[in-house]
C-alpha positions in Angstrom: -9.5 -91.4 -3.3 -8.2 -90.9 -6.6 -9.6 -87.2 -7.5 -7.3 -84.4 -8.0 -7.4 -81.6 -5.9 -6.9 -77.9 -8.5 -4.1 -75.4 -6.7 -5.4 -72.9 -4.7 -7.0 -70.2 -6.5 -5.3 -67.5 -4.7 -2.0 -68.3 -6.0 -2.6 -67.4 -9.9 -5.0 -64.1 -9.5 -2.0 -62.3 -7.2 -0.3 -62.0 -9.9 -2.8 -60.9 -12.6 -4.0 -56.9 -12.3 -5.9 -56.2 -9.8 -9.4 -55.4 -12.2 -12.4 -55.3 -8.8 -13.7 -58.4 -10.0 -11.6 -61.6 -9.4 -11.3 -62.9 -12.8 -8.5 -64.6 -14.4 -7.3 -63.0 -17.3 -5.1 -65.7 -19.1 -7.4 -67.9 -20.4 -4.2 -70.0 -21.0 -3.3 -70.0 -17.9 -6.4 -71.5 -15.8 -5.9 -75.0 -14.9 -7.5 -77.9 -16.9 -10.9 -78.4 -16.3 -12.1 -80.9 -13.7 -15.7 -82.6 -13.2 -18.6 -81.8 -11.3 -17.7 -83.5 -8.3 -13.9 -81.8 -8.0 -15.1 -78.7 -8.3 -17.8 -79.3 -5.6 -14.9 -80.3 -3.4 -12.3 -77.8 -4.9 -11.8 -75.1 -1.7 -13.9 -72.0 -2.2 -12.0 -68.8 -2.8 -12.5 -66.5 -0.3 -9.3 -65.2 -1.0 -9.8 -63.7 -3.6 -12.4 -61.4 -2.3 -10.3 -60.4 1.0 -7.3 -59.0 -1.6 -7.8 -55.2 -1.5 -7.3 -53.8 -5.0 -9.5 -50.9 -4.8 -7.6 -48.8 -2.2 -4.1 -49.5 -4.5 -5.9 -48.0 -7.6 -7.8 -45.4 -6.1 -4.4 -44.3 -4.3 -3.1 -44.7 -7.6 -5.4 -42.2 -9.1 -4.8 -40.0 -6.1 -1.6 -39.3 -6.6 -1.5 -35.3 -8.7 0.5 -36.2 -12.4 3.8 -34.0 -12.2 2.0 -32.5 -15.8 -0.6 -31.3 -13.8 1.4 -28.5 -11.9 0.4 -24.9 -12.5 2.8 -21.9 -11.6 0.2 -21.5 -8.8 1.0 -24.4 -7.0 5.2 -24.0 -6.8 6.4 -22.3 -3.9 7.4 -18.9 -4.7 10.9 -19.3 -3.3 10.9 -22.5 -6.0 9.9 -20.3 -9.0 12.0 -19.2 -12.1 14.1 -16.1 -11.5 12.6 -12.8 -13.2 16.1 -11.7 -15.5 14.2 -8.1 -14.2 14.9 -8.8 -10.8 12.7 -11.0 -7.9 10.4 -14.3 -9.9 8.2 -15.3 -12.8 5.0 -14.2 -11.3 2.0 -15.1 -13.2 -1.0 -12.4 -14.7 -2.9 -13.1 -11.6 -0.9 -12.6 -9.1 0.0 -9.7 -7.2 3.2 -8.0 -8.1 4.3 -7.5 -4.1 4.5 -11.6 -4.4 7.8 -10.5 -6.5 10.3 -10.8 -4.0 8.7 -13.4 -1.4 9.8 -14.0 2.3 13.1 -15.6 2.6 14.3 -14.4 -0.6 17.8 -12.3 1.0 18.9 -9.3 -0.8 22.9 -8.4 -0.6 25.4 -10.9 1.1 28.3 -9.8 -0.3 30.5 -9.0 3.2 34.2 -8.1 3.2 36.3 -6.1 5.6 36.1 -2.9 4.0 32.5 -2.5 2.4 29.3 -4.6 2.3 27.9 -5.6 -1.3 29.7 -2.0 -2.6 28.6 -0.3 0.9 31.7 1.7 1.9 31.8 2.2 5.6 32.3 5.4 7.6 35.0 4.6 9.6 34.7 8.0 11.3 31.5 6.5 13.3 33.2 5.1 15.9 30.2 3.0 17.6 29.9 0.0 15.8 26.1 0.5 16.5 25.9 3.5 14.6 28.3 2.5 11.8 26.5 -0.3 11.2 23.3 1.7 10.7 24.8 4.4 8.8 25.5 1.7 6.1 21.4 0.1 6.3 20.3 3.7 5.4 23.2 3.7 2.6 21.3 0.9 1.1 18.3 2.0 1.7 19.3 5.3 -0.4 20.8 3.6 -3.4 17.8 1.5 -3.6 15.3 4.2 -3.4 13.1 2.9 -1.0 9.9 4.7 0.3 9.9 2.9 3.9 12.4 1.0 6.4 10.3 -1.5 8.4 13.1 -2.5 11.3 12.0 -4.9 14.3 13.4 -6.7 17.0 14.7 -10.3 16.2 13.3 -10.3 12.5 15.0 -9.5 9.4 15.4 -5.8 8.0 12.7 -4.9 5.4 12.7 -2.1 2.6 9.5 -1.2 1.1 10.8 -0.5 -3.2 9.3 -0.9 -6.5 5.5 -1.4 -5.0 6.5 -4.1 -2.2 8.5 -5.1 0.8 12.1 -7.0 -0.1 14.3 -8.8 3.0 17.6 -7.7 3.5 20.6 -9.4 4.3 21.4 -7.4 7.7 22.0 -8.6 10.9 18.8 -9.2 12.5 18.0 -6.0 15.6 18.8 -7.3 19.1 17.0 -5.3 21.0 20.4 -3.4 22.8 21.0 -2.7 19.2 17.6 -1.0 18.3 17.7 0.6 21.1 21.0 2.1 20.9 19.4 3.3 17.0 15.9 5.0 18.8 17.9 6.8 21.3 20.1 7.9 19.2 17.4 9.3 16.4 14.8 10.7 19.4 14.6 13.9 19.8 16.0 14.5 23.6 12.3 16.2 24.8 10.5 12.8 23.4 12.5 10.4 25.5 10.6 10.7 28.4 7.4 11.2 26.8 8.6 8.0 24.9 9.7 5.5 27.5 5.6 6.9 29.1 3.6 5.8 26.1 5.9 3.4 24.2 5.6 4.9 21.1 6.4 8.2 19.6 6.7 10.3 16.1 9.5 12.4 15.1 11.4 12.9 12.3 15.0 12.5 11.9 17.9 14.2 9.7 21.2 12.8 8.6 23.2 15.3 7.1 24.2 12.0 4.4 20.7 11.4 3.6 17.9 13.1 4.2 14.8 13.3 6.4 12.8 10.3 7.8 9.7 10.6 9.6 9.8 8.1 12.1 7.1 6.1 14.0 8.7 3.6 17.0 6.7 1.6 18.8 6.3 -1.9 20.7 5.2 -4.8 19.6 4.8 -8.4 22.0 6.9 -6.4 24.4 9.4 -5.7 21.3 11.3 -2.4 19.7 9.8 -2.1 15.7 10.3 1.3 14.2 9.0 2.5 10.2 10.8 4.5 8.1 9.4 6.8 5.4 12.3 8.3 3.5 11.1 12.1 2.4 12.8 13.3 -0.6 13.7 16.7 -0.6 15.2 16.6 -4.4 11.3 16.3 -6.1 11.0 16.0 -10.1 9.6 19.1 -12.0 5.9 19.7 -10.7 5.0 18.6 -14.9 6.8 15.4 -14.2 4.8 14.3 -11.6 1.3 13.6 -13.0 -0.1 16.4 -11.0 -3.1 18.1 -12.3 -3.1 21.5 -13.1 -5.9 22.3 -11.3 -4.1 21.4 -7.9 -1.5 24.1 -8.8 -4.9 26.5 -9.4 -6.6 25.7 -6.2 -2.8 26.5 -4.3 -3.5 30.4 -5.8 -6.7 30.5 -4.0 -6.2 34.0 -1.8 -8.5 32.5 1.4 -10.6 29.3 1.9 -9.9 25.9 2.9 -8.6 23.1 0.1 -7.8 19.5 1.3 -6.3 17.0 0.1 -8.1 13.2 0.4 -6.9 9.8 0.2 -5.3 6.5 2.1 -2.0 6.4 3.4 0.4 5.9 1.0 -1.5 7.9 -1.8 1.2 10.9 -2.3 -0.6 13.7 -0.4 2.3 14.8 1.1 4.0 15.2 -2.5 1.1 17.0 -3.7 1.0 19.2 -1.1 5.0 19.9 -1.3 4.0 20.5 -5.0 1.8 23.1 -4.3 4.1 24.7 -1.8 7.3 24.7 -4.7 5.0 26.0 -7.2 4.0 29.4 -4.8 7.2 29.4 -3.7 8.5 30.3 -7.4 6.0 32.0 -8.7 4.4 34.3 -5.6 5.2 36.6 -2.8 3.5 34.7 -0.3 4.2 34.2 3.8 3.7 30.2 3.8 3.4 28.8 7.9 3.7 24.8 8.3 2.2 23.6 10.7 3.3 19.4 10.6 3.6 16.1 13.1 7.0 16.2 12.5 8.0 18.1 9.6 9.1 16.2 6.4 10.0 17.9 3.5 12.1 21.4 4.0 11.5 23.8 1.9 14.2 26.7 0.9 12.8 30.6 0.7 12.8 31.5 -3.6 10.3 34.0 -3.4 7.9 32.9 -0.9 8.7 33.3 3.3 8.3 29.9 4.8 8.3 29.4 8.1 7.9 25.5 9.2 7.0 24.8 12.6 7.3 21.0 14.2 4.5 19.5 16.6 6.2 18.8 19.9 9.3 20.6 18.7 8.5 24.0 18.4 4.6 24.2 19.3 2.9 22.0 21.5 0.1 21.0 19.5 -2.1 21.9 16.2 -4.1 23.9 17.5 -2.2 26.3 19.6 -0.3 26.5 16.4 -3.2 27.4 14.4 -3.9 30.2 16.9 -1.1 31.8 17.0 -0.4 31.9 12.8 -3.5 34.3 12.5 -1.0 36.8 14.0 1.7 35.7 12.3 0.3 37.4 8.7 0.3 34.4 6.8 -1.1 34.2 3.3 -1.2 29.9 3.3 -1.1 28.1 6.6 -0.3 24.5 5.8 -1.8 21.7 8.3 -0.4 17.9 7.9 -3.5 16.5 8.6 -6.7 17.1 10.1 -6.8 15.1 13.1 -9.7 15.8 15.1 -12.9 18.3 15.6 -10.7 20.7 17.4 -7.9 20.8 14.6 -10.9 20.9 12.2 -12.7 24.1 13.9 -9.6 25.6 13.8 -8.8 25.2 10.6 -11.9 26.9 9.2 -11.6 29.3 11.6 -8.2 30.3 9.8 -9.7 29.9 6.8 -13.0 32.0 7.8 -10.6 34.7 8.9 -9.1 35.5 5.1 -6.0 32.4 5.3 -5.7 30.2 2.6 -5.4 27.1 4.4 -4.5 23.8 2.9 -4.6 20.6 4.5 -5.1 16.2 3.9 -7.9 14.1 5.6 -8.0 10.3 5.1 -11.3 9.3 2.9 -11.2 8.1 -0.8 -12.9 10.0 -2.8 -13.4 14.1 -3.0 -17.0 14.0 -2.7 -17.0 12.4 0.8 -14.7 14.4 1.9 -17.7 16.7 3.6 -19.0 14.2 5.5 -15.3 13.0 6.8 -15.1 16.0 8.2 -18.2 16.6 10.0 -18.0 12.6 11.4 -15.4 14.5 13.9 -18.2 16.4 15.1 -20.7 15.9 17.6 -24.5 15.6 16.5 -25.5 18.7 17.7 -22.7 20.4 15.9 -22.8 19.2 12.6 -25.4 21.5 10.6 -23.4 24.4 11.9 -19.8 23.0 11.0 -21.5 21.9 7.6 -22.6 25.2 6.8 -19.6 26.8 8.1 -17.7 24.3 5.5 -19.8 25.4 2.7 -18.6 29.0 3.3 -14.8 28.6 3.1 -14.3 25.5 0.6 -12.3 26.1 -2.3 -11.5 22.4 -3.7 -11.4 19.2 -2.7 -8.7 16.4 -4.3 -8.6 12.9 -3.8 -5.6 10.7 -5.0 -4.8 7.1 -5.8 -1.8 6.1 -7.0 -1.6 3.3 -10.2 1.3 1.4 -11.1 2.1 2.1 -14.6 2.8 0.0 -18.0 6.7 1.0 -17.8 6.7 0.1 -14.0 6.7 3.0 -12.2 3.3 5.2 -10.4 1.3 7.8 -11.3 -1.8 9.4 -9.4 -5.1 9.1 -10.1 -7.4 12.5 -8.9 -10.2 13.1 -8.6 -11.2 17.5 -8.1 -14.3 19.1 -6.7 -14.0 22.7 -7.0 -16.3 25.0 -4.5 -18.3 26.6 -7.1 -22.1 27.9 -6.3 -23.3 24.5 -7.2 -20.9 22.8 -4.7 -21.6 24.7 -1.8 -25.7 25.1 -2.5 -25.1 21.3 -2.2 -23.3 21.4 0.9 -24.9 24.2 2.6 -28.5 22.1 2.3 -27.2 19.4 3.2 -27.5 17.3 -0.2 -24.3 15.8 0.1 -25.0 12.7 -1.4 -25.2 15.1 -4.8 -21.9 15.9 -5.1 -20.8 13.1 -7.1 -23.2 13.9 -9.6 -22.5 17.6 -9.5 -18.6 16.8 -10.4 -20.0 14.7 -13.3 -21.9 17.5 -14.7 -19.3 20.2 -13.9 -16.6 19.4 -16.7 -16.5 22.7 -17.5 -15.6 24.4 -14.5 -12.2 21.9 -14.1 -13.8 18.9 -12.3 -13.6 15.2 -13.0 -14.0 12.0 -11.3 -11.9 9.1 -10.8 -13.2 7.4 -13.6 -12.7 10.2 -16.0 -8.9 10.5 -14.7 -8.7 6.7 -15.6 -10.1 6.5 -18.6 -7.6 9.5 -20.1 -4.8 8.0 -18.4 -5.5 4.7 -20.2 -5.9 6.8 -23.3 -2.5 8.2 -22.8 -1.0 4.8 -22.7 -0.1 5.5 -18.9 -2.0 2.5 -17.6 -3.0 -0.9 -18.4 -7.7 -0.9 -18.9 -7.0 -3.4 -15.9 -5.4 -1.1 -13.3 -7.7 1.4 -14.0 -10.9 -0.8 -13.9 -9.2 -2.0 -10.4 -8.9 1.7 -9.2 -12.0 2.8 -10.9 -14.9 4.0 -8.7 -17.4 3.0 -10.7 -15.9 0.1 -12.4 -18.9 -0.8 -15.0 -19.9 3.0 -16.1 -15.5 2.7 -16.4 -16.2 -0.7 -18.8 -19.1 1.1 -20.6 -17.2 3.8 -21.3 -14.5 1.7 -23.0 -16.9 0.5 -24.9 -17.7 3.9 -26.3 -20.9 3.8 -24.1 -21.7 7.0 -22.3 -24.5 7.5 -20.8 -25.3 10.8 -19.5 -28.4 11.3 -16.9 -27.9 15.2 -16.5 -29.5 14.8 -12.6 -27.8 16.8 -9.9 
């Protein structure tokens, strides 16, 4: 046979870029044409169909191009550092991420100091000397809270976020030594039985801490809140003057509302300081534990700690009525018994100041009634209507300059408010506040609007913390509708 057989088709196809169809890309590279007989005898080209070009193309397209990466896709630990501290964040990321997990701060250790912290050579115990350094570091960094957990890094809460500190991880032996060093002697047995306790710890060098010790995953942990005794001047705290006027009432019940960390204790302390500087009164505080310690100026102040000076809020409130008080400060309304005792104290002629966990001033009456059985609520509601002086709710907002300021909502016990509570129309209280600005009341929305107008917070922060963001947005646009419905 003198028929020439052309070379196999797959060889030239493999050298060409893999398009979906098996076509020869370069005509010049094609073999010379052959007659029909040769074409019929040429081997078929099934090999071209077996080449898998499509998956290769898909894999190439699936690989992300470097230029398509956004700041959010870059791991936090690999972000560029912010000159002000921490890492750079995008506008929609929470500021608490500024110091991500694993970003340790403070690591310069020498024989004499640890990043500028001086060891107290008078402390002979190595464990206590290390704890002294940790507290010194916390005070220097102006912390709000310390979180210490067995076998984990120590964390400080400051500047609205948690930060990891480069201290040795607490061992069980070390943390037990610290717990029993701080825990009051009369709490030890109860703590061993309950495996959790609250107490206040005072260090002459640093001040007072509110401590909660607990067990988690069969390991010890503790949270320490630093109680600053040197409050700035009241006018710099951002507290509305109406709060100080409420503290001056001769009798009745004023409650501060808000979530944990909303500044209720600071506002109460400011109200007591206002009385201490300007009035001659006898003030009794009942706290668990005692936080800020007051020095007598114009007032005579006695502070009683539950578990140390008294066995319960109820017994202390009952005794307080026999101690000639002008004001009784109760750390927190915790149950129906303490609430009932506080209202009885207010009804007998003392001014009672306390806190409750709820988000708005208008929801305070309903929150109090939730503690009572159904059959008692009507009686307690009418009693509260008689003793209410005011209710102040707070939320902490980050300011433009990087600090924090309180936003407040105030409800005052005017005849209108008392009548609504007495009649059980608790759902109308918010409308009463809206319609009673001339009486000194205002809502969170009004407070947020004023803070933006004063240049303290941004519109975004105001809208995020407002009770009614839609209404506030309309106010920013100059649209204000007053329904006048009470």
